C-alpha positions in Angstrom: -25.4 -31.3 -17.4 -25.7 -33.5 -20.5 -24.1 -33.0 -23.9 -27.3 -31.8 -25.6 -27.8 -29.1 -23.0 -24.2 -27.9 -23.4 -24.6 -27.8 -27.1 -27.8 -25.7 -26.8 -26.0 -23.3 -24.5 -23.1 -23.1 -26.9 -25.4 -22.2 -29.8 -27.2 -19.5 -27.8 -23.8 -18.0 -26.9 -22.7 -18.1 -30.5 -25.9 -16.4 -31.6 -25.5 -13.7 -28.9 -21.9 -13.1 -30.0 -22.9 -12.9 -33.6 -25.6 -10.3 -32.8 -23.0 -8.4 -30.8 -20.4 -8.5 -33.6 -22.4 -8.3 -36.8 -24.2 -4.9 -37.3 -26.8 -6.6 -39.5 -27.7 -9.1 -36.8 -28.2 -6.3 -34.4 -30.9 -4.8 -36.6 -32.5 -8.2 -37.1 -32.4 -9.0 -33.4 -33.9 -5.6 -32.3 -37.5 -5.8 -31.1 -38.3 -2.7 -33.3 -37.0 -4.1 -36.5 -36.9 -7.9 -36.2 -40.1 -8.3 -38.2 -39.5 -5.4 -40.5 -38.8 -5.6 -44.2 -35.1 -4.7 -44.4 -32.7 -4.4 -47.3 -29.0 -3.5 -46.7 -25.9 -3.3 -48.8 -22.5 -1.9 -47.9 -19.6 -1.9 -50.4 -16.0 -0.7 -50.1 -15.5 1.6 -53.1 -11.7 1.4 -52.9 -11.6 -2.4 -53.1 -14.9 -3.1 -54.8 -15.6 -5.7 -52.0 -19.2 -6.0 -50.6 -18.8 -5.9 -46.9 -22.2 -6.7 -45.6 -25.7 -7.4 -46.9 -29.2 -8.3 -45.8 -31.7 -9.1 -48.5 -29.8 -6.7 -50.7 -31.7 -7.8 -53.9 -35.1 -7.4 -52.4 -37.0 -4.5 -53.8 -38.8 -2.4 -51.2 -40.3 1.1 -51.1 -37.5 3.6 -50.5 -39.4 6.8 -49.9 -37.3 9.9 -50.9 -34.2 7.8 -51.5 -35.8 7.4 -54.9 -34.3 10.9 -55.6 -30.9 9.2 -55.8 -31.9 7.6 -59.0 -33.7 10.7 -60.3 -30.8 13.1 -59.6 -28.1 10.7 -60.8 -29.9 10.0 -64.0 -30.5 13.7 -64.7 -26.8 14.4 -64.2 -25.8 11.6 -66.5 -28.2 12.3 -69.4 -28.6 16.1 -69.2 -25.3 17.2 -67.6 -24.8 19.5 -64.6 -24.8 22.6 -66.8 -28.2 21.9 -68.3 -30.8 24.7 -68.0 -34.5 24.6 -68.4 -35.8 27.0 -71.1 -39.0 29.0 -71.1 -40.0 30.9 -74.3 -41.9 34.0 -74.9 -43.5 33.6 -78.4 -46.1 35.3 -80.5 -48.3 34.3 -83.4 -48.5 37.8 -84.7 -46.3 40.6 -86.0 -44.9 43.6 -84.2 -45.9 46.8 -86.0 -45.3 50.3 -84.7 -45.0 49.1 -81.1 -48.2 46.9 -81.4 -48.0 43.2 -81.0 -50.9 42.1 -83.3 -51.5 38.7 -81.9 -51.2 36.6 -78.7 -48.2 36.4 -76.4 -47.4 32.9 -75.3 -45.4 31.6 -72.4 -44.2 28.2 -73.5 -42.7 26.2 -70.6 -40.6 23.1 -70.5 -40.9 22.3 -66.8 -38.6 24.9 -65.1 -39.2 24.5 -61.3 -37.4 27.7 -60.5 -39.9 30.1 -62.0 -40.9 32.4 -59.0 -39.4 29.8 -56.6 -38.4 30.7 -53.1 -35.6 28.0 -53.3 -33.5 28.6 -56.4 -33.5 31.3 -59.1 -34.5 34.9 -59.5 -38.0 35.7 -58.2 -38.0 39.0 -60.1 -37.8 37.3 -63.5 -41.2 38.7 -64.6 -39.7 42.2 -64.6 -36.9 40.9 -66.9 -39.6 39.6 -69.2 -41.3 42.9 -69.3 -38.0 44.6 -70.0 -37.4 42.2 -72.9 -40.7 43.3 -74.5 -39.9 46.9 -74.0 -36.5 46.4 -75.7 -38.5 45.1 -78.7 -40.5 48.3 -78.6 -43.8 46.7 -77.7 -46.2 49.1 -76.1 -49.4 47.2 -76.7 -50.6 43.6 -77.0 -53.8 43.2 -79.0 -54.3 39.5 -78.1 -54.2 37.4 -75.0 -51.3 36.3 -72.7 -51.4 32.5 -72.8 -49.4 30.0 -70.8 -48.6 27.0 -73.0 -48.2 24.0 -70.7 -48.4 21.4 -73.5 -44.8 20.2 -73.1 -46.0 17.8 -70.4 -49.0 15.6 -70.8 -52.2 16.6 -69.1 -51.7 14.2 -66.2 -50.6 16.8 -63.7 -51.0 14.4 -60.7 -49.2 11.1 -60.7 -52.0 8.4 -60.7 -50.0 6.4 -58.1 -50.1 9.0 -55.5 -52.6 8.7 -52.7 -55.5 11.0 -52.0 -54.1 11.9 -48.5 -51.2 13.6 -50.3 -52.8 15.1 -53.4 -53.3 18.9 -53.0 -50.8 19.3 -50.2 -47.6 21.3 -50.6 -45.4 18.2 -50.7 -47.4 16.6 -53.5 -48.3 19.5 -55.8 -49.4 19.1 -59.4 -46.6 18.8 -62.0 -46.9 21.2 -64.9 -44.7 22.4 -67.8 -45.1 25.8 -66.3 -44.8 25.5 -62.5 -44.9 28.8 -60.6 -44.0 30.0 -57.1 -43.1 26.4 -56.1 -46.7 25.5 -56.9 -47.3 26.3 -53.2 -50.4 28.0 -51.7 -50.2 29.3 -48.1 -53.7 29.4 -46.5 -53.8 31.8 -43.5 -56.3 30.6 -40.9 -57.5 32.3 -37.7 -57.2 29.8 -34.9 -59.7 30.3 -32.0 -61.3 28.3 -29.2 -61.1 24.5 -28.9 -63.9 22.9 -31.0 -64.4 25.9 -33.3 -63.8 25.8 -37.1 -60.6 27.7 -38.1 -61.6 30.7 -40.2 -59.9 31.2 -43.6 -58.5 34.7 -43.6 -56.6 34.9 -46.9 -54.3 33.0 -49.2 -50.7 33.8 -50.4 -50.7 34.2 -53.3 -54.3 35.5 -53.9 -56.1 33.3 -56.4 -59.3 34.7 -58.0 -62.3 32.4 -57.6 -60.7 30.0 -55.2 -63.3 28.4 -52.9 -62.8 26.3 -49.8 -64.9 23.6 -48.1 -63.5 24.0 -44.7 -63.6 21.4 -42.0 -60.5 22.3 -40.0 -61.1 22.3 -36.3 -59.2 24.0 -33.6 -58.0 21.5 -31.0 -55.6 21.0 -28.1 -52.8 19.7 -30.4 -49.6 21.6 -30.6 -48.7 20.8 -34.3 -50.1 21.3 -37.8 -52.6 18.5 -38.3 -54.3 20.1 -41.3 -54.5 18.8 -44.9 -55.5 20.5 -48.1 -57.0 18.3 -50.8 -57.8 19.1 -54.4 -57.2 18.3 -58.0 -55.3 20.2 -60.7 -57.2 23.0 -62.5 -60.0 23.0 -59.9 -60.6 26.1 -57.8 -62.2 24.1 -55.0 -60.0 23.0 -52.1 -61.0 20.8 -49.2 -59.6 21.7 -45.8 -59.6 18.9 -43.2 -57.8 18.0 -40.0 -57.0 20.2 -37.0 -54.7 23.0 -35.9 -53.7 24.3 -32.5 -56.3 26.4 -30.8 -56.0 30.1 -29.8 -52.9 30.7 -32.0 -54.2 33.7 -33.9 -53.1 33.5 -37.5 -51.9 30.0 -38.4 -50.5 29.1 -41.8 -51.3 25.8 -43.7 -49.7 25.0 -47.0 -51.3 23.4 -50.0 -50.8 23.5 -53.8 -51.7 26.1 -56.3 -54.6 24.8 -58.4 -53.5 26.2 -61.7 -49.9 27.5 -61.8 -49.8 28.1 -65.6 -52.9 30.4 -65.4 -51.6 32.2 -62.3 -48.3 32.9 -64.1 -50.1 34.4 -67.1 -52.2 36.5 -64.8 -49.2 37.9 -62.9 -47.4 38.6 -66.2 -50.4 40.5 -67.4 -50.3 42.6 -64.2 -46.6 43.3 -64.6 -47.0 44.3 -68.2 -49.9 46.7 -67.4 -48.0 48.2 -64.4 -45.1 48.9 -66.8 -47.4 50.7 -69.2 -47.8 48.0 -71.8 -51.4 47.7 -72.7 -52.9 44.2 -72.8 -56.2 44.2 -74.6 -56.9 40.5 -74.1 -56.8 38.5 -70.9 -54.7 35.8 -69.2 -55.3 32.2 -70.2 -53.6 28.8 -70.4 -53.6 25.8 -72.7 -52.5 22.2 -72.1 -52.6 21.0 -75.7 -50.3 22.2 -78.5 -52.0 24.8 -80.7 -51.6 24.7 -84.5 -50.6 28.4 -84.8 -47.2 29.3 -86.1 -45.2 31.2 -83.6 -42.0 33.3 -83.4 -39.8 33.2 -80.3 -39.0 36.7 -79.1 -37.3 35.9 -75.8 -35.8 32.9 -74.0 -35.5 32.6 -70.2 -33.0 30.1 -68.8 -33.1 28.5 -65.3 -30.2 28.1 -63.0 -28.0 25.2 -63.9 -29.1 21.6 -63.1 -26.3 21.4 -60.5 -28.2 24.0 -58.3 -31.6 22.3 -58.9 -30.2 18.9 -58.0 -28.8 20.4 -54.8 -32.3 21.5 -53.8 -33.7 18.0 -54.7 -31.3 16.1 -52.5 -30.4 18.6 -49.7 -34.0 19.6 -48.9 -35.7 16.5 -50.5 -37.8 18.8 -52.7 -40.5 16.7 -54.2 -41.6 19.3 -56.8 -38.1 19.9 -58.1 -37.5 16.1 -58.3 -40.8 15.5 -60.2 -40.2 18.4 -62.6 -36.7 17.0 -63.5 -38.1 13.4 -63.7 -40.9 14.5 -66.0 -38.5 16.5 -68.2 -36.5 13.3 -68.8 -39.4 11.9 -70.8 -38.8 14.6 -73.5 -35.6 12.8 -74.5 -38.0 10.2 -76.1 -40.9 12.4 -77.2 -43.2 15.2 -76.2 -45.6 15.8 -74.5 -43.5 14.3 -71.7 -45.1 11.2 -70.0 -44.2 9.3 -66.8 -43.8 6.1 -68.9 -41.1 7.8 -71.1 -39.3 9.2 -68.0 -39.1 5.7 -66.6 -37.8 4.4 -69.9 -35.1 7.0 -70.0 -34.0 6.0 -66.5 -33.9 2.3 -67.3 -32.0 3.0 -70.6 -29.5 5.3 -68.8 -28.5 2.7 -66.3 -28.7 -0.3 -68.7 -26.2 1.4 -70.8 -23.9 1.7 -67.8 -24.3 -2.0 -66.8 -26.9 -1.5 -64.1 -30.3 -3.1 -64.7 -33.4 -1.7 -63.1 -35.7 -4.4 -64.5 -36.8 -5.6 -61.1 -37.3 -2.1 -59.7 -40.6 -0.3 -59.7 -40.3 3.3 -60.7 -43.6 5.2 -60.4 -42.3 8.8 -59.9 -39.1 10.8 -59.3 -39.5 11.8 -55.7 -40.5 8.5 -54.0 -44.0 9.6 -52.9 -45.7 6.7 -54.7 -46.2 3.8 -52.3 -45.6 1.4 -55.3 -42.0 2.6 -55.8 -39.6 -0.1 -55.0 -35.8 -0.4 -55.2 -33.2 -2.8 -53.8 -30.3 -1.6 -51.6 -28.0 -3.4 -54.1 -29.2 -1.3 -57.0 -28.8 1.9 -55.0 -25.2 0.9 -54.1 -24.5 0.1 -57.8 -25.7 3.6 -58.8 -23.7 5.2 -55.9 -20.6 3.3 -57.0 -21.0 4.5 -60.6 -21.5 8.1 -59.6 -18.4 7.9 -57.4 -16.3 6.9 -60.4 -18.2 8.9 -63.0 -17.8 12.3 -64.7 -20.3 14.0 -62.4 -18.9 12.8 -59.2 -18.3 16.2 -57.7 -21.7 17.6 -58.7 -23.5 14.5 -57.2 -21.5 14.6 -54.0 -22.1 18.3 -53.5 -25.9 17.7 -53.8 -26.0 15.3 -50.9 -26.6 16.5 -47.3 -23.7 16.0 -44.8 -24.5 14.1 -41.6 -24.9 16.5 -38.6 -24.2 19.5 -40.9 -26.7 20.2 -43.6 -30.1 19.6 -45.3 -32.2 16.7 -44.2 -29.2 15.1 -42.3 -28.6 18.0 -40.0 -29.8 16.0 -37.0 -28.5 12.7 -38.2 -25.4 11.2 -36.5 -24.9 14.4 -34.5 -22.2 14.1 -31.8 -21.1 10.7 -33.1 -17.8 9.6 -34.8 -19.6 9.9 -38.1 -20.7 13.5 -37.9 -19.4 15.2 -41.0 -18.2 11.9 -42.5 -21.4 10.7 -44.1 -23.0 12.1 -47.3 -26.4 10.6 -47.9 -30.0 11.0 -49.1 -32.6 10.2 -46.5 -36.2 9.0 -46.9 -39.0 9.0 -44.4 -42.7 8.2 -44.2 -44.7 6.8 -41.3 -43.6 3.3 -42.3 -40.4 3.8 -44.1 -36.9 4.9 -43.0 -34.1 4.8 -45.5 -30.6 6.2 -46.2 -28.2 5.8 -49.1 -24.9 7.4 -49.6 -21.2 7.4 -48.6 -19.1 6.9 -45.5 -15.6 8.4 -45.4 -13.1 6.2 -43.5 -10.0 7.6 -41.8 -7.8 5.4 -44.0 -8.7 7.3 -47.1 -11.2 4.7 -48.2 -14.9 5.2 -48.8 -17.9 3.0 -48.3 -21.2 3.2 -50.3 -24.2 2.0 -48.4 -28.0 1.7 -48.6 -30.3 0.9 -45.7 -34.0 0.6 -46.3 -36.4 -0.4 -43.4 -40.1 -0.8 -44.0 -42.8 -1.5 -41.4 -40.8 -1.3 -38.2 -42.7 -1.7 -35.0 -41.7 1.7 -33.7 -41.6 5.4 -34.5 -39.3 6.7 -37.4 -37.0 8.4 -34.9 -36.3 5.1 -33.2 -35.6 3.5 -36.5 -33.2 6.4 -37.3 -31.3 5.6 -34.1 -31.0 1.9 -35.0 -29.7 2.8 -38.5 -27.2 5.3 -36.9 -25.9 2.6 -34.6 -25.6 0.2 -37.6 -23.5 2.8 -39.6 -21.3 3.5 -36.6 -20.7 -0.2 -36.2 -19.8 -0.5 -39.9 -17.5 2.5 -39.6 -15.7 1.1 -36.5 -15.3 -2.3 -38.1 -13.6 -0.9 -41.2 -11.7 2.1 -40.1 
């Protein structure tokens, strides 16, 4: 055997040993991820030392890990005790129990109004009681939802048509209501038949469907609901399992501000307060002078951020993100929200200039962050004033939220706090690893375009994190 051959064998052995020893090399050598777009950064927060990287400065789509930036920014600039305000206002006077004017509901983006997730769903009864306390027995004008605090762009222009109108990509309004979620009840019948629309929850007057949902032999929900804000036409496409009886499919409520005004009118009339006008909504600020007669406060931001990160709630994330823009001007715009985020972190020595921020939840395909930026933000939050609130918002591996099935039965179960992100071509995680030596690691792993299913990529990332843990414990 000649010297060149021996040298070649030696190089191959060295490469094999590196792949075995280096967690990053394992990912890059895996058939599933060797051609993927990967960005990795791991830092020891106790020493400040960066332990391992792979294209850590490359900006790649992070999916829902974008919520790390949204939630951290909100805690920093608003504070964990911040509460959204919703105002009941009037442009008339109250005389002898009669409100001689319109009653306005002016929103600022509170995602908890009527929510199944956070807050008090019976809030409308409190509003009615507030009017009764003022002695109001009759409203001569209309009940109007004022959604002008946000601009009229209820749908992010960077979101794709496949998502728009579905429950996970609802419209974003200054007056969201009932999680902006519409449950369409279908009757599933024989294979090949069109699923019949039975009813919707909530009921929406004038709502029409163009229904193309077929009953097939699939065993999962393959249906999509498409539609644009303020339109009462929804397109039903895809398929549902056959012969299932009633089968629910979720979409978005076409006009949450109007539905809120309608429901408030109903509650007022049920309580014996006469409303002579009708329910309506507006998206532009009116010139009328108004007087505030009641203020409703949401649950604190701490609880809202928990829902954002624990359950990866897109609506909550977008409402918080859009509100940030009000710190520059109103009506709130996406551009102003992005500027607030950039300014927030620039003032803290973290520069998002190379990042692409299109929304707050990570649904936009054009979103792009680097693993290095994520670790910088995680490191800051670990040292910052809102550390406890931020940590409490993150799911625990094998225990809670979107990480309940992540790292189960491994040495890292219960030792990782992280935000996850998943689409058909993206798998990402960013968070913290607790070491047994009382040290903590911050990490971010983003994998785009792997040649396998997301579940397989999850297992590869799990193996990577276990290797990092074992090497540093």
